[in-house]
N, C-alpha and C positions, 0 to 999 in steps of 0.2 A: 407348477410353473406353466404359464401360458406358452403357446407356440411362438408368439412374438418374443417373449423373454428368452426362450431357448435359441432362437435364431440370432438375437441381438447380443447375447453374452460374449461370443467370440469377437465380435466387432468392438465391444467395449474393452475387452482385454487388450486387443491390438492398439486401441487408442490410448489406453493408460500406459502402455509400453513406450509410445512415442512422446508422451508428456514428460516434462521435466520433473513433475511430482508424481509419486506413486504411493502404493499402500505402505511402503517402508519409510517414505519421506513425504508425508502429507503436507499440503499447504494449509496453514491455519493461522490464527492470530499470533501465535508464538513463533512462527517460522521466521528465520532471519530475512527472507525475501519479502516478508510482510511488514517488517519494521523499518523505520527510518534510521538506518545505520551508516549513512554516508554514501550509499550507492544509488543507482537509478531505480532499483526495484521497489524498495520499501516505501509505503505510504502511511504507515502507522506512526505513532508518537513514541519517540525515545529522547530523553533529556529535554523535554519541552520543544522539540523540533519535530515537525510533521512533514512528510513527503520525501521525495527523492532529492538528490543534490541540485538538480535544475530547479525544482519547485522552491527549495530553500533559497537559492541565489536570487531568483526572480522576486520572491517575497521580500528579501532583504533590500533589494534595489528599490522596490515599490515603497517600502517603509521609509527609505532614505529620502525619497521625493515627497512623501506625505508630510503635512504639517503636524499630524498626530503620530507619535512614536512611543518608545518605551519611557521617555522622559516627559512627554506631554500626551498622555493617553486620553482617548475619547471614551467617556463613560457617562453615567448619570449626572455626576457633578459638573461636567463640562458641557453637557448638551444644552 
């Protein structure tokens, strides 16, 4: 172990303690806060919905104003 690693390890441990996520509750692709489960945290995809609640509401509002939507999709056939 280098001298820098030896000095930095206590600071890293202190930072991990302050963090919401730690070695027992790691943030990863399967963590509830990483998935779009109806809260503001998640940005992953669940039930074909991606993003937090605000992202989903803004996207639905934008789709409502757009002439292309689920019933009139923009794709290779309509381009």
